[in-house]
C-alpha positions in Angstrom: 4.4 -84.9 171.9 3.3 -81.6 170.6 1.2 -78.8 172.0 -2.6 -79.3 171.4 -4.3 -76.4 170.0 -8.0 -76.2 170.6 -10.9 -73.8 170.7 -11.8 -75.0 174.2 -9.1 -73.2 176.2 -9.7 -75.3 179.4 -8.9 -78.5 177.4 -6.0 -76.8 175.7 -4.5 -75.6 179.1 -5.0 -79.0 180.6 -3.2 -80.7 177.7 -0.4 -78.1 177.9 0.1 -78.9 181.6 0.1 -82.6 180.9 2.8 -82.2 178.3 4.9 -80.1 180.6 4.6 -82.7 183.3 5.6 -85.4 180.8 8.6 -83.5 179.7 9.7 -82.9 183.3 9.2 -86.6 184.3 11.1 -87.8 181.3 14.0 -85.4 182.0 14.2 -86.5 185.5 14.3 -90.2 184.5 17.1 -89.5 182.1 19.0 -87.5 184.6 18.6 -90.1 187.3 20.2 -92.6 185.0 20.2 -96.3 185.6 19.9 -98.9 182.8 18.3 -98.3 179.5 15.4 -100.5 180.6 14.8 -98.4 183.7 14.8 -95.2 181.7 12.5 -96.7 179.0 10.0 -97.9 181.6 10.0 -94.4 183.2 9.4 -92.8 179.8 6.7 -95.2 179.0 5.0 -94.5 182.4 5.2 -90.7 182.0 3.7 -91.0 178.4 0.8 -93.2 179.7 0.1 -90.5 182.4 0.1 -87.9 179.7 -2.4 -89.8 177.6 -4.7 -90.5 180.5 -4.7 -86.8 181.5 -5.6 -85.8 178.0 -8.3 -88.5 177.7 -9.8 -87.3 181.0 -9.8 -83.7 179.7 -11.5 -84.9 176.5 -14.2 -86.7 178.4 -14.8 -83.8 180.8 -15.0 -81.3 178.0 -17.1 -83.4 175.5 -14.2 -83.7 173.0 -13.5 -86.8 170.9 -10.7 -88.8 172.6 -10.3 -91.8 170.3 -6.9 -90.9 168.9 -5.5 -90.5 172.5 -7.2 -93.8 173.5 -5.5 -95.5 170.6 -2.2 -94.0 171.5 -2.5 -95.3 175.1 -3.6 -98.7 173.8 -0.6 -98.9 171.4 1.7 -97.7 174.2 0.5 -100.5 176.5 1.7 -103.1 173.9 -1.8 -104.7 173.8 -1.9 -104.7 170.0 -2.6 -108.0 168.3 
């Protein structure tokens, strides 16, 4: 992911924290090892958590969240 730059600094800070948490979670999953499916599932879960945090921040701050909702939708594999 990348760092979100926004005029709304509360939103920007929330997104930065969400990204840091995602990176820590993914690093921990990789360090813990296990099969590739286990690591992939942990990475997918941390990415979903990231998207949910950013979407919640968008909603709370009156910012358009469609692109993040689409990312979460595609991550879930619910595409047709």
